[in-house]
PDB file of N, CA, C, O and CB in Angstrom:
ATOM      1  N   MET A   1      92.900  95.337  96.156  1.00  0.00           N
ATOM      2  CA  MET A   1      93.373  96.664  97.042  1.00  0.00           C
ATOM      3  C   MET A   1      92.824  97.959  96.378  1.00  0.00           C
ATOM      4  O   MET A   1      92.433  98.008  95.212  1.00  0.00           O
ATOM      5  CB  MET A   1      95.122  96.818  97.122  1.00  0.00           C
ATOM      6  N   ASP A   2      92.833  98.752  97.039  1.00  0.00           N
ATOM      7  CA  ASP A   2      92.293 100.070  96.630  1.00  0.00           C
ATOM      8  C   ASP A   2      93.483 100.899  95.970  1.00  0.00           C
ATOM      9  O   ASP A   2      94.538 101.251  96.496  1.00  0.00           O
ATOM     10  CB  ASP A   2      91.653 100.863  97.930  1.00  0.00           C
ATOM     11  N   GLY A   3      93.035 101.107  94.710  1.00  0.00           N
ATOM     12  CA  GLY A   3      94.233 101.983  93.837  1.00  0.00           C
ATOM     13  C   GLY A   3      94.691 103.088  94.208  1.00  0.00           C
ATOM     14  O   GLY A   3      95.879 103.282  93.947  1.00  0.00           O
ATOM     15  N   PRO A   4      94.017 104.053  94.848  1.00  0.00           N
ATOM     16  CA  PRO A   4      94.842 104.985  95.347  1.00  0.00           C
ATOM     17  C   PRO A   4      95.870 104.793  96.420  1.00  0.00           C
ATOM     18  O   PRO A   4      96.801 105.589  96.542  1.00  0.00           O
ATOM     19  CB  PRO A   4      94.116 105.834  95.702  1.00  0.00           C
ATOM     20  N   LYS A   5      95.719 103.744  97.204  1.00  0.00           N
ATOM     21  CA  LYS A   5      96.438 103.231  98.339  1.00  0.00           C
ATOM     22  C   LYS A   5      97.774 102.603  97.856  1.00  0.00           C
ATOM     23  O   LYS A   5      98.876 102.717  98.394  1.00  0.00           O
ATOM     24  CB  LYS A   5      95.565 102.194  99.108  1.00  0.00           C
ATOM     25  N   LEU A   6      97.423 101.858  96.636  1.00  0.00           N
ATOM     26  CA  LEU A   6      98.628 101.338  95.982  1.00  0.00           C
ATOM     27  C   LEU A   6      99.688 102.726  95.453  1.00  0.00           C
ATOM     28  O   LEU A   6     100.903 102.698  95.648  1.00  0.00           O
ATOM     29  CB  LEU A   6      98.050 100.325  94.601  1.00  0.00           C
ATOM     30  N   VAL A   7      99.164 103.590  94.946  1.00  0.00           N
ATOM     31  CA  VAL A   7      99.688 104.600  94.246  1.00  0.00           C
ATOM     32  C   VAL A   7     100.543 105.577  95.429  1.00  0.00           C
ATOM     33  O   VAL A   7     101.597 106.159  95.170  1.00  0.00           O
ATOM     34  CB  VAL A   7      98.428 105.356  93.413  1.00  0.00           C
ATOM     35  N   ARG A   8      99.891 105.614  96.685  1.00  0.00           N
ATOM     36  CA  ARG A   8     100.522 106.231  97.820  1.00  0.00           C
ATOM     37  C   ARG A   8     101.538 105.371  98.367  1.00  0.00           C
ATOM     38  O   ARG A   8     102.491 105.826  98.999  1.00  0.00           O
ATOM     39  CB  ARG A   8      99.565 106.577  98.850  1.00  0.00           C
ATOM     40  N   MET A   9     101.377 104.208  98.159  1.00  0.00           N
ATOM     41  CA  MET A   9     102.434 103.321  98.773  1.00  0.00           C
ATOM     42  C   MET A   9     103.785 103.235  97.768  1.00  0.00           C
ATOM     43  O   MET A   9     104.939 103.134  98.186  1.00  0.00           O
ATOM     44  CB  MET A   9     101.754 101.761  99.019  1.00  0.00           C
ATOM     45  N   ALA A  10     103.439 103.288  96.538  1.00  0.00           N
ATOM     46  CA  ALA A  10     104.543 103.090  95.444  1.00  0.00           C
ATOM     47  C   ALA A  10     105.172 104.687  95.545  1.00  0.00           C
ATOM     48  O   ALA A  10     106.387 104.872  95.617  1.00  0.00           O
ATOM     49  CB  ALA A  10     103.824 102.581  93.670  1.00  0.00           C
ATOM     50  N   ASN A  11     104.469 105.486  95.542  1.00  0.00           N
ATOM     51  CA  ASN A  11     105.222 106.875  95.650  1.00  0.00           C
ATOM     52  C   ASN A  11     105.866 106.960  96.893  1.00  0.00           C
ATOM     53  O   ASN A  11     106.928 107.566  96.751  1.00  0.00           O
ATOM     54  CB  ASN A  11     104.301 108.123  95.522  1.00  0.00           C
ATOM     55  N   GLN A  12     105.655 106.578  98.153  1.00  0.00           N
ATOM     56  CA  GLN A  12     106.579 106.494  99.191  1.00  0.00           C
ATOM     57  C   GLN A  12     108.106 105.701  98.980  1.00  0.00           C
ATOM     58  O   GLN A  12     109.200 106.011  99.450  1.00  0.00           O
ATOM     59  CB  GLN A  12     105.789 105.839 100.246  1.00  0.00           C
ATOM     60  N   ILE A  13     107.739 104.598  98.116  1.00  0.00           N
ATOM     61  CA  ILE A  13     108.987 103.980  97.795  1.00  0.00           C
ATOM     62  C   ILE A  13     109.934 104.951  96.692  1.00  0.00           C
ATOM     63  O   ILE A  13     111.159 104.965  96.814  1.00  0.00           O
ATOM     64  CB  ILE A  13     108.605 102.478  97.162  1.00  0.00           C
ATOM     65  N   ALA A  14     109.433 105.531  95.910  1.00  0.00           N
ATOM     66  CA  ALA A  14     109.680 106.369  95.068  1.00  0.00           C
ATOM     67  C   ALA A  14     110.497 107.735  95.380  1.00  0.00           C
ATOM     68  O   ALA A  14     111.434 108.206  94.736  1.00  0.00           O
ATOM     69  CB  ALA A  14     108.556 106.552  94.622  1.00  0.00           C
ATOM     70  N   THR A  15     109.859 108.250  96.584  1.00  0.00           N
ATOM     71  CA  THR A  15     110.437 109.247  97.572  1.00  0.00           C
ATOM     72  C   THR A  15     111.794 108.728  97.990  1.00  0.00           C
ATOM     73  O   THR A  15     112.808 109.369  97.712  1.00  0.00           O
ATOM     74  CB  THR A  15     109.490 109.453  98.871  1.00  0.00           C
ATOM     75  N   PHE A  16     111.839 107.608  98.635  1.00  0.00           N
ATOM     76  CA  PHE A  16     112.930 107.060  99.163  1.00  0.00           C
ATOM     77  C   PHE A  16     114.235 107.119  97.855  1.00  0.00           C
ATOM     78  O   PHE A  16     115.288 107.753  97.924  1.00  0.00           O
ATOM     79  CB  PHE A  16     112.445 105.484  99.715  1.00  0.00           C
ATOM     80  N   PHE A  17     113.825 106.374  96.874  1.00  0.00           N
ATOM     81  CA  PHE A  17     114.982 106.176  95.865  1.00  0.00           C
ATOM     82  C   PHE A  17     115.089 107.527  94.995  1.00  0.00           C
ATOM     83  O   PHE A  17     115.941 107.553  94.108  1.00  0.00           O
ATOM     84  CB  PHE A  17     114.687 104.811  94.839  1.00  0.00           C
ATOM     85  N   ALA A  18     114.314 108.585  95.192  1.00  0.00           N
ATOM     86  CA  ALA A  18     114.501 109.850  94.412  1.00  0.00           C
ATOM     87  C   ALA A  18     115.850 110.569  94.770  1.00  0.00           C
ATOM     88  O   ALA A  18     116.418 111.380  94.039  1.00  0.00           O
ATOM     89  CB  ALA A  18     113.287 110.832  94.690  1.00  0.00           C
ATOM     90  N   THR A  19     116.342 110.088  96.190  1.00  0.00           N
ATOM     91  CA  THR A  19     117.580 110.678  96.372  1.00  0.00           C
ATOM     92  C   THR A  19     118.949 110.074  95.842  1.00  0.00           C
ATOM     93  O   THR A  19     120.040 110.471  96.251  1.00  0.00           O
ATOM     94  CB  THR A  19     117.661 110.812  97.668  1.00  0.00           C
ATOM     95  N   GLU A  20     118.805 109.184  94.994  1.00  0.00           N
ATOM     96  CA  GLU A  20     119.597 108.557  94.241  1.00  0.00           C
ATOM     97  C   GLU A  20     120.038 109.399  93.105  1.00  0.00           C
ATOM     98  O   GLU A  20     119.155 109.823  92.359  1.00  0.00           O
ATOM     99  CB  GLU A  20     119.023 107.415  93.878  1.00  0.00           C
ATOM    100  N   PRO A  21     121.332 109.720  92.850  1.00  0.00           N
ATOM    101  CA  PRO A  21     121.608 110.768  91.903  1.00  0.00           C
ATOM    102  C   PRO A  21     121.843 110.153  90.548  1.00  0.00           C
ATOM    103  O   PRO A  21     122.164 110.871  89.602  1.00  0.00           O
ATOM    104  CB  PRO A  21     122.805 111.606  92.339  1.00  0.00           C
ATOM    105  N   VAL A  22     121.680 108.723  90.405  1.00  0.00           N
ATOM    106  CA  VAL A  22     121.698 108.120  89.024  1.00  0.00           C
ATOM    107  C   VAL A  22     120.489 107.613  88.641  1.00  0.00           C
ATOM    108  O   VAL A  22     120.146 106.462  88.909  1.00  0.00           O
ATOM    109  CB  VAL A  22     122.636 107.076  88.877  1.00  0.00           C
ATOM    110  N   ARG A  23     119.743 108.484  87.960  1.00  0.00           N
ATOM    111  CA  ARG A  23     118.189 108.137  87.623  1.00  0.00           C
ATOM    112  C   ARG A  23     118.106 106.730  87.274  1.00  0.00           C
ATOM    113  O   ARG A  23     117.104 106.197  87.752  1.00  0.00           O
ATOM    114  CB  ARG A  23     117.557 109.000  86.364  1.00  0.00           C
ATOM    115  N   ALA A  24     118.824 105.991  86.612  1.00  0.00           N
ATOM    116  CA  ALA A  24     118.642 104.495  86.028  1.00  0.00           C
ATOM    117  C   ALA A  24     118.709 103.762  87.565  1.00  0.00           C
ATOM    118  O   ALA A  24     117.780 102.996  87.819  1.00  0.00           O
ATOM    119  CB  ALA A  24     120.090 103.902  84.729  1.00  0.00           C
ATOM    120  N   LEU A  25     119.577 103.923  88.421  1.00  0.00           N
ATOM    121  CA  LEU A  25     119.551 103.263  89.670  1.00  0.00           C
ATOM    122  C   LEU A  25     118.444 103.315  90.706  1.00  0.00           C
ATOM    123  O   LEU A  25     118.013 102.428  91.442  1.00  0.00           O
ATOM    124  CB  LEU A  25     120.572 103.652  90.245  1.00  0.00           C
ATOM    125  N   ALA A  26     118.057 104.731  90.556  1.00  0.00           N
ATOM    126  CA  ALA A  26     116.607 105.092  91.216  1.00  0.00           C
ATOM    127  C   ALA A  26     115.266 104.200  90.726  1.00  0.00           C
ATOM    128  O   ALA A  26     114.363 103.765  91.442  1.00  0.00           O
ATOM    129  CB  ALA A  26     116.268 106.710  90.821  1.00  0.00           C
ATOM    130  N   VAL A  27     115.423 104.077  89.354  1.00  0.00           N
ATOM    131  CA  VAL A  27     114.394 103.354  88.691  1.00  0.00           C
ATOM    132  C   VAL A  27     114.346 101.959  89.104  1.00  0.00           C
ATOM    133  O   VAL A  27     113.333 101.452  89.585  1.00  0.00           O
ATOM    134  CB  VAL A  27     114.548 103.431  87.275  1.00  0.00           C
ATOM    135  N   GLU A  28     115.697 101.193  88.873  1.00  0.00           N
ATOM    136  CA  GLU A  28     115.819  99.760  89.310  1.00  0.00           C
ATOM    137  C   GLU A  28     115.769  99.848  90.642  1.00  0.00           C
ATOM    138  O   GLU A  28     115.660  98.672  90.990  1.00  0.00           O
ATOM    139  CB  GLU A  28     117.050  99.006  88.874  1.00  0.00           C
ATOM    140  N   GLY A  29     115.783 100.587  91.713  1.00  0.00           N
ATOM    141  CA  GLY A  29     115.623 100.520  93.158  1.00  0.00           C
ATOM    142  C   GLY A  29     114.034 100.268  93.363  1.00  0.00           C
ATOM    143  O   GLY A  29     113.592  99.321  94.013  1.00  0.00           O
ATOM    144  N   VAL A  30     113.172 101.327  92.665  1.00  0.00           N
ATOM    145  CA  VAL A  30     111.783 101.152  92.593  1.00  0.00           C
ATOM    146  C   VAL A  30     111.341  99.877  92.252  1.00  0.00           C
ATOM    147  O   VAL A  30     110.491  99.297  92.928  1.00  0.00           O
ATOM    148  CB  VAL A  30     111.251 101.999  91.749  1.00  0.00           C
ATOM    149  N   ALA A  31     111.848  99.396  91.262  1.00  0.00           N
ATOM    150  CA  ALA A  31     111.458  98.021  90.362  1.00  0.00           C
ATOM    151  C   ALA A  31     111.636  97.087  91.199  1.00  0.00           C
ATOM    152  O   ALA A  31     110.649  96.422  91.515  1.00  0.00           O
ATOM    153  CB  ALA A  31     112.302  97.649  89.044  1.00  0.00           C
ATOM    154  N   GLY A  32     112.850  96.799  91.748  1.00  0.00           N
ATOM    155  CA  GLY A  32     113.642  95.826  92.691  1.00  0.00           C
ATOM    156  C   GLY A  32     112.547  95.929  94.006  1.00  0.00           C
ATOM    157  O   GLY A  32     111.957  94.900  94.335  1.00  0.00           O
ATOM    158  N   HIS A  33     112.362  96.872  94.552  1.00  0.00           N
ATOM    159  CA  HIS A  33     111.572  97.059  95.707  1.00  0.00           C
ATOM    160  C   HIS A  33     110.227  96.325  95.644  1.00  0.00           C
ATOM    161  O   HIS A  33     109.839  95.468  96.438  1.00  0.00           O
ATOM    162  CB  HIS A  33     111.365  98.496  95.913  1.00  0.00           C
ATOM    163  N   LEU A  34     109.614  96.772  94.633  1.00  0.00           N
ATOM    164  CA  LEU A  34     107.978  96.483  94.082  1.00  0.00           C
ATOM    165  C   LEU A  34     108.173  94.844  94.050  1.00  0.00           C
ATOM    166  O   LEU A  34     107.434  94.137  94.735  1.00  0.00           O
ATOM    167  CB  LEU A  34     107.463  97.299  92.190  1.00  0.00           C
ATOM    168  N   LYS A  35     109.284  94.233  93.158  1.00  0.00           N
ATOM    169  CA  LYS A  35     109.143  92.850  92.809  1.00  0.00           C
ATOM    170  C   LYS A  35     109.625  92.064  94.444  1.00  0.00           C
ATOM    171  O   LYS A  35     109.062  91.000  94.701  1.00  0.00           O
ATOM    172  CB  LYS A  35     110.280  92.452  91.274  1.00  0.00           C
ATOM    173  N   ARG A  36     110.380  92.477  95.208  1.00  0.00           N
ATOM    174  CA  ARG A  36     110.866  91.907  96.389  1.00  0.00           C
ATOM    175  C   ARG A  36     109.567  92.001  97.363  1.00  0.00           C
ATOM    176  O   ARG A  36     109.011  90.964  97.727  1.00  0.00           O
ATOM    177  CB  ARG A  36     112.233  92.704  96.938  1.00  0.00           C
ATOM    178  N   PHE A  37     109.209  92.987  97.678  1.00  0.00           N
ATOM    179  CA  PHE A  37     107.934  93.358  98.895  1.00  0.00           C
ATOM    180  C   PHE A  37     107.014  93.206  98.527  1.00  0.00           C
ATOM    181  O   PHE A  37     106.282  92.624  99.327  1.00  0.00           O
ATOM    182  CB  PHE A  37     107.681  94.577  99.475  1.00  0.00           C
ATOM    183  N   TRP A  38     106.397  93.545  97.237  1.00  0.00           N
ATOM    184  CA  TRP A  38     104.871  93.619  97.194  1.00  0.00           C
ATOM    185  C   TRP A  38     104.385  92.091  96.731  1.00  0.00           C
ATOM    186  O   TRP A  38     105.035  91.280  96.071  1.00  0.00           O
ATOM    187  CB  TRP A  38     104.326  94.886  96.041  1.00  0.00           C
ATOM    188  N   GLU A  39     103.346  91.981  97.155  1.00  0.00           N
ATOM    189  CA  GLU A  39     102.512  90.633  96.557  1.00  0.00           C
ATOM    190  C   GLU A  39     102.119  90.532  95.100  1.00  0.00           C
ATOM    191  O   GLU A  39     101.707  91.559  94.561  1.00  0.00           O
ATOM    192  CB  GLU A  39     101.141  90.493  97.264  1.00  0.00           C
ATOM    193  N   PRO A  40     102.184  89.628  94.534  1.00  0.00           N
ATOM    194  CA  PRO A  40     101.890  89.579  92.997  1.00  0.00           C
ATOM    195  C   PRO A  40     100.541  90.327  92.648  1.00  0.00           C
ATOM    196  O   PRO A  40     100.492  91.081  91.676  1.00  0.00           O
ATOM    197  CB  PRO A  40     101.772  88.000  92.481  1.00  0.00           C
ATOM    198  N   ARG A  41      99.661  90.145  93.304  1.00  0.00           N
ATOM    199  CA  ARG A  41      98.317  90.778  93.214  1.00  0.00           C
ATOM    200  C   ARG A  41      98.451  92.189  93.292  1.00  0.00           C
ATOM    201  O   ARG A  41      97.683  92.845  92.589  1.00  0.00           O
ATOM    202  CB  ARG A  41      97.378  90.322  94.275  1.00  0.00           C
ATOM    203  N   MET A  42      99.239  92.764  93.976  1.00  0.00           N
ATOM    204  CA  MET A  42      99.414  94.126  94.450  1.00  0.00           C
ATOM    205  C   MET A  42     100.165  94.767  92.697  1.00  0.00           C
ATOM    206  O   MET A  42      99.731  95.680  91.994  1.00  0.00           O
ATOM    207  CB  MET A  42     100.675  94.166  96.197  1.00  0.00           C
ATOM    208  N   ARG A  43     101.238  93.969  92.486  1.00  0.00           N
ATOM    209  CA  ARG A  43     101.974  94.546  91.177  1.00  0.00           C
ATOM    210  C   ARG A  43     101.019  94.462  90.050  1.00  0.00           C
ATOM    211  O   ARG A  43     100.948  95.275  89.129  1.00  0.00           O
ATOM    212  CB  ARG A  43     103.351  93.709  90.758  1.00  0.00           C
ATOM    213  N   ARG A  44     100.254  93.352  90.212  1.00  0.00           N
ATOM    214  CA  ARG A  44      99.266  93.050  88.772  1.00  0.00           C
ATOM    215  C   ARG A  44      98.277  94.323  88.941  1.00  0.00           C
ATOM    216  O   ARG A  44      97.989  94.916  87.902  1.00  0.00           O
ATOM    217  CB  ARG A  44      98.201  91.262  88.769  1.00  0.00           C
ATOM    218  N   GLU A  45      97.871  94.674  89.849  1.00  0.00           N
ATOM    219  CA  GLU A  45      96.867  95.759  89.855  1.00  0.00           C
ATOM    220  C   GLU A  45      97.517  96.909  89.582  1.00  0.00           C
ATOM    221  O   GLU A  45      96.883  97.741  88.934  1.00  0.00           O
ATOM    222  CB  GLU A  45      96.121  95.912  91.091  1.00  0.00           C
ATOM    223  N   LEU A  46      98.772  97.206  89.957  1.00  0.00           N
ATOM    224  CA  LEU A  46      99.456  98.799  89.805  1.00  0.00           C
ATOM    225  C   LEU A  46      99.814  98.495  88.171  1.00  0.00           C
ATOM    226  O   LEU A  46      99.624  99.404  87.364  1.00  0.00           O
ATOM    227  CB  LEU A  46     101.194  99.249  91.056  1.00  0.00           C
ATOM    228  N   LEU A  47     100.346  97.172  87.711  1.00  0.00           N
ATOM    229  CA  LEU A  47     100.342  97.512  86.440  1.00  0.00           C
ATOM    230  C   LEU A  47      99.212  97.644  85.359  1.00  0.00           C
ATOM    231  O   LEU A  47      99.227  98.321  84.331  1.00  0.00           O
ATOM    232  CB  LEU A  47     101.068  96.799  86.079  1.00  0.00           C
ATOM    233  N   ALA A  48      98.309  96.891  85.814  1.00  0.00           N
ATOM    234  CA  ALA A  48      96.975  97.389  84.980  1.00  0.00           C
ATOM    235  C   ALA A  48      96.690  98.755  85.261  1.00  0.00           C
ATOM    236  O   ALA A  48      96.593  99.472  84.266  1.00  0.00           O
ATOM    237  CB  ALA A  48      95.626  96.575  85.334  1.00  0.00           C
ATOM    238  N   MET A  49      96.554  99.218  86.220  1.00  0.00           N
ATOM    239  CA  MET A  49      96.234 100.701  86.365  1.00  0.00           C
ATOM    240  C   MET A  49      97.051 101.489  85.452  1.00  0.00           C
ATOM    241  O   MET A  49      96.455 102.269  84.710  1.00  0.00           O
ATOM    242  CB  MET A  49      96.465 101.219  87.793  1.00  0.00           C
ATOM    243  N   HIS A  50      98.422 101.404  85.383  1.00  0.00           N
ATOM    244  CA  HIS A  50      99.393 102.240  84.455  1.00  0.00           C
ATOM    245  C   HIS A  50      99.034 101.643  83.033  1.00  0.00           C
ATOM    246  O   HIS A  50      99.033 102.432  82.087  1.00  0.00           O
ATOM    247  CB  HIS A  50     101.155 102.038  84.859  1.00  0.00           C
ATOM    248  N   ALA A  51      98.715 100.250  82.798  1.00  0.00           N
ATOM    249  CA  ALA A  51      98.583 100.271  81.259  1.00  0.00           C
ATOM    250  C   ALA A  51      97.348 100.617  80.607  1.00  0.00           C
ATOM    251  O   ALA A  51      97.099 100.509  79.407  1.00  0.00           O
ATOM    252  CB  ALA A  51      98.874  99.037  80.750  1.00  0.00           C
ATOM    253  N   ALA A  52      96.469 101.121  81.687  1.00  0.00           N
ATOM    254  CA  ALA A  52      95.172 101.729  81.057  1.00  0.00           C
ATOM    255  C   ALA A  52      95.293 103.045  80.805  1.00  0.00           C
ATOM    256  O   ALA A  52      94.382 103.558  80.156  1.00  0.00           O
ATOM    257  CB  ALA A  52      93.976 101.599  81.874  1.00  0.00           C
ATOM    258  N   GLY A  53      96.476 103.932  81.265  1.00  0.00           N
ATOM    259  CA  GLY A  53      96.625 105.172  80.874  1.00  0.00           C
ATOM    260  C   GLY A  53      97.369 106.047  82.116  1.00  0.00           C
ATOM    261  O   GLY A  53      97.697 105.526  83.182  1.00  0.00           O
ATOM    262  N   PRO A  54      97.544 107.265  81.832  1.00  0.00           N
ATOM    263  CA  PRO A  54      98.315 107.813  83.044  1.00  0.00           C
ATOM    264  C   PRO A  54      97.687 107.612  84.260  1.00  0.00           C
ATOM    265  O   PRO A  54      96.457 107.566  84.263  1.00  0.00           O
ATOM    266  CB  PRO A  54      98.562 109.222  82.965  1.00  0.00           C
ATOM    267  N   VAL A  55      98.347 107.474  85.370  1.00  0.00           N
ATOM    268  CA  VAL A  55      97.647 107.305  86.893  1.00  0.00           C
ATOM    269  C   VAL A  55      97.731 108.571  87.478  1.00  0.00           C
ATOM    270  O   VAL A  55      98.903 108.895  87.672  1.00  0.00           O
ATOM    271  CB  VAL A  55      98.385 106.212  87.949  1.00  0.00           C
ATOM    272  N   PRO A  56      96.998 109.311  87.791  1.00  0.00           N
ATOM    273  CA  PRO A  56      96.941 110.433  88.305  1.00  0.00           C
ATOM    274  C   PRO A  56      97.685 110.448  89.745  1.00  0.00           C
ATOM    275  O   PRO A  56      97.303 109.599  90.550  1.00  0.00           O
ATOM    276  CB  PRO A  56      95.569 110.791  88.307  1.00  0.00           C
ATOM    277  N   GLY A  57      98.718 111.340  90.144  1.00  0.00           N
ATOM    278  CA  GLY A  57      99.482 111.414  91.375  1.00  0.00           C
ATOM    279  C   GLY A  57     100.761 110.432  91.323  1.00  0.00           C
ATOM    280  O   GLY A  57     101.695 110.586  92.109  1.00  0.00           O
ATOM    281  N   LEU A  58     100.745 109.455  90.390  1.00  0.00           N
ATOM    282  CA  LEU A  58     101.688 108.457  90.210  1.00  0.00           C
ATOM    283  C   LEU A  58     103.343 109.156  89.927  1.00  0.00           C
ATOM    284  O   LEU A  58     103.596 109.744  88.876  1.00  0.00           O
ATOM    285  CB  LEU A  58     101.090 107.530  88.913  1.00  0.00           C
ATOM    286  N   HIS A  59     104.334 108.986  90.994  1.00  0.00           N
ATOM    287  CA  HIS A  59     105.506 109.448  91.015  1.00  0.00           C
ATOM    288  C   HIS A  59     106.093 109.158  89.631  1.00  0.00           C
ATOM    289  O   HIS A  59     105.600 108.196  89.042  1.00  0.00           O
ATOM    290  CB  HIS A  59     106.223 108.916  92.130  1.00  0.00           C
ATOM    291  N   GLU A  60     107.013 109.802  89.056  1.00  0.00           N
ATOM    292  CA  GLU A  60     107.489 109.646  87.821  1.00  0.00           C
ATOM    293  C   GLU A  60     108.501 108.429  87.840  1.00  0.00           C
ATOM    294  O   GLU A  60     108.627 107.792  86.794  1.00  0.00           O
ATOM    295  CB  GLU A  60     108.089 110.948  87.353  1.00  0.00           C
ATOM    296  N   LEU A  61     109.107 108.125  88.768  1.00  0.00           N
ATOM    297  CA  LEU A  61     110.115 107.185  89.201  1.00  0.00           C
ATOM    298  C   LEU A  61     109.229 105.672  88.962  1.00  0.00           C
ATOM    299  O   LEU A  61     109.659 104.696  88.348  1.00  0.00           O
ATOM    300  CB  LEU A  61     110.654 107.552  90.951  1.00  0.00           C
ATOM    301  N   VAL A  62     108.134 105.774  89.508  1.00  0.00           N
ATOM    302  CA  VAL A  62     107.169 104.610  89.653  1.00  0.00           C
ATOM    303  C   VAL A  62     106.832 104.195  88.061  1.00  0.00           C
ATOM    304  O   VAL A  62     107.005 103.135  87.460  1.00  0.00           O
ATOM    305  CB  VAL A  62     105.688 105.096  90.592  1.00  0.00           C
ATOM    306  N   ALA A  63     106.261 105.522  87.623  1.00  0.00           N
ATOM    307  CA  ALA A  63     105.781 105.294  86.090  1.00  0.00           C
ATOM    308  C   ALA A  63     107.015 104.708  85.238  1.00  0.00           C
ATOM    309  O   ALA A  63     106.862 103.721  84.518  1.00  0.00           O
ATOM    310  CB  ALA A  63     105.251 106.821  85.351  1.00  0.00           C
ATOM    311  N   GLU A  64     108.152 105.324  85.353  1.00  0.00           N
ATOM    312  CA  GLU A  64     109.189 104.790  84.528  1.00  0.00           C
ATOM    313  C   GLU A  64     109.727 103.349  84.907  1.00  0.00           C
ATOM    314  O   GLU A  64     110.292 102.587  84.122  1.00  0.00           O
ATOM    315  CB  GLU A  64     110.298 105.754  84.559  1.00  0.00           C
ATOM    316  N   ALA A  65     109.452 103.098  86.271  1.00  0.00           N
ATOM    317  CA  ALA A  65     109.880 101.633  86.556  1.00  0.00           C
ATOM    318  C   ALA A  65     108.818 100.647  85.746  1.00  0.00           C
ATOM    319  O   ALA A  65     109.055  99.782  84.903  1.00  0.00           O
ATOM    320  CB  ALA A  65     109.841 101.308  88.308  1.00  0.00           C
ATOM    321  N   LEU A  66     107.763 101.023  86.221  1.00  0.00           N
ATOM    322  CA  LEU A  66     106.360 100.119  85.319  1.00  0.00           C
ATOM    323  C   LEU A  66     106.710 100.129  83.950  1.00  0.00           C
ATOM    324  O   LEU A  66     106.554  99.045  83.387  1.00  0.00           O
ATOM    325  CB  LEU A  66     104.647 100.904  85.369  1.00  0.00           C
ATOM    326  N   ARG A  67     107.135 101.043  83.277  1.00  0.00           N
ATOM    327  CA  ARG A  67     107.355 101.265  81.858  1.00  0.00           C
ATOM    328  C   ARG A  67     108.367 100.443  81.230  1.00  0.00           C
ATOM    329  O   ARG A  67     108.207  99.777  80.208  1.00  0.00           O
ATOM    330  CB  ARG A  67     107.693 102.591  81.628  1.00  0.00           C
ATOM    331  N   THR A  68     109.647 100.562  82.068  1.00  0.00           N
ATOM    332  CA  THR A  68     110.763  99.911  81.623  1.00  0.00           C
ATOM    333  C   THR A  68     111.330  98.708  82.294  1.00  0.00           C
ATOM    334  O   THR A  68     112.367  98.170  81.906  1.00  0.00           O
ATOM    335  CB  THR A  68     111.658 100.775  81.575  1.00  0.00           C
ATOM    336  N   GLN A  69     110.668  98.322  83.247  1.00  0.00           N
ATOM    337  CA  GLN A  69     111.010  97.032  84.001  1.00  0.00           C
ATOM    338  C   GLN A  69     109.551  96.185  84.159  1.00  0.00           C
ATOM    339  O   GLN A  69     109.312  95.406  85.082  1.00  0.00           O
ATOM    340  CB  GLN A  69     111.738  97.429  85.610  1.00  0.00           C
ATOM    341  N   ARG A  70     108.657  96.506  83.078  1.00  0.00           N
ATOM    342  CA  ARG A  70     107.458  95.627  83.243  1.00  0.00           C
ATOM    343  C   ARG A  70     107.604  94.152  83.383  1.00  0.00           C
ATOM    344  O   ARG A  70     106.890  93.588  84.212  1.00  0.00           O
ATOM    345  CB  ARG A  70     106.627  95.812  82.154  1.00  0.00           C
ATOM    346  N   ALA A  71     108.553  93.374  82.577  1.00  0.00           N
ATOM    347  CA  ALA A  71     108.768  92.205  82.458  1.00  0.00           C
ATOM    348  C   ALA A  71     109.267  91.584  83.895  1.00  0.00           C
ATOM    349  O   ALA A  71     109.067  90.417  84.232  1.00  0.00           O
ATOM    350  CB  ALA A  71     109.643  92.091  81.351  1.00  0.00           C
ATOM    351  N   GLN A  72     109.908  92.507  84.631  1.00  0.00           N
ATOM    352  CA  GLN A  72     110.534  91.974  85.914  1.00  0.00           C
ATOM    353  C   GLN A  72     109.404  92.100  86.993  1.00  0.00           C
ATOM    354  O   GLN A  72     109.407  91.454  88.041  1.00  0.00           O
ATOM    355  CB  GLN A  72     111.930  92.842  86.366  1.00  0.00           C
ATOM    356  N   LEU A  73     108.634  92.815  86.702  1.00  0.00           N
ATOM    357  CA  LEU A  73     107.540  93.197  87.779  1.00  0.00           C
ATOM    358  C   LEU A  73     106.193  92.250  87.414  1.00  0.00           C
ATOM    359  O   LEU A  73     105.330  92.108  88.280  1.00  0.00           O
ATOM    360  CB  LEU A  73     107.133  95.004  87.685  1.00  0.00           C
ATOM    361  N   GLU A  74     106.048  91.599  86.077  1.00  0.00           N
ATOM    362  CA  GLU A  74     104.776  90.747  85.881  1.00  0.00           C
ATOM    363  C   GLU A  74     104.965  89.665  86.969  1.00  0.00           C
ATOM    364  O   GLU A  74     106.070  89.137  87.097  1.00  0.00           O
ATOM    365  CB  GLU A  74     104.615  90.063  84.287  1.00  0.00           C
ATOM    366  N   PRO A  75     104.142  89.392  87.591  1.00  0.00           N
ATOM    367  CA  PRO A  75     104.004  88.011  88.261  1.00  0.00           C
ATOM    368  C   PRO A  75     103.988  87.008  87.540  1.00  0.00           C
ATOM    369  O   PRO A  75     103.598  87.246  86.397  1.00  0.00           O
ATOM    370  CB  PRO A  75     102.962  87.833  88.965  1.00  0.00           C
ATOM    371  N   ALA A  76     104.268  85.927  87.759  1.00  0.00           N
ATOM    372  CA  ALA A  76     104.261  84.607  87.200  1.00  0.00           C
ATOM    373  C   ALA A  76     102.835  84.262  86.887  1.00  0.00           C
ATOM    374  O   ALA A  76     101.980  84.481  87.744  1.00  0.00           O
ATOM    375  CB  ALA A  76     104.899  83.580  88.148  1.00  0.00           C
ATOM    376  N   ALA A  77     102.467  83.677  85.584  1.00  0.00           N
ATOM    377  CA  ALA A  77     101.147  83.243  85.479  1.00  0.00           C
ATOM    378  C   ALA A  77     100.448  82.489  86.479  1.00  0.00           C
ATOM    379  O   ALA A  77     101.083  81.607  87.057  1.00  0.00           O
ATOM    380  CB  ALA A  77     101.073  82.592  84.474  1.00  0.00           C
ATOM    381  N   ARG A  78      99.258  82.687  86.779  1.00  0.00           N
ATOM    382  CA  ARG A  78      98.384  82.006  87.825  1.00  0.00           C
ATOM    383  C   ARG A  78      98.167  80.586  86.875  1.00  0.00           C
ATOM    384  O   ARG A  78      98.045  80.499  85.654  1.00  0.00           O
ATOM    385  CB  ARG A  78      96.765  83.003  88.295  1.00  0.00           C
ATOM    386  N   GLY A  79      98.166  79.608  87.832  1.00  0.00           N
ATOM    387  CA  GLY A  79      98.113  78.255  87.032  1.00  0.00           C
ATOM    388  C   GLY A  79      97.317  77.259  88.230  1.00  0.00           C
ATOM    389  O   GLY A  79      97.077  76.076  87.988  1.00  0.00           O
TER     390      GLY A  79
END
């Protein structure tokens, strides 16, 4: 999938959760949404982009979710 499109979609999720006054809950909300509704290949690609360095335009809640909830977001190993 197109990297900028993944960023745009992830940012839309973060914008929704940004209204949560407790930051930790907002980060968990972003991570939970990505885990429940994104295909493994989409999560894998976004995680790889984030691991390669700062992702231009990525909402801070998404970046924090990827950093702190990585284990939860990693798709199961392909086999």
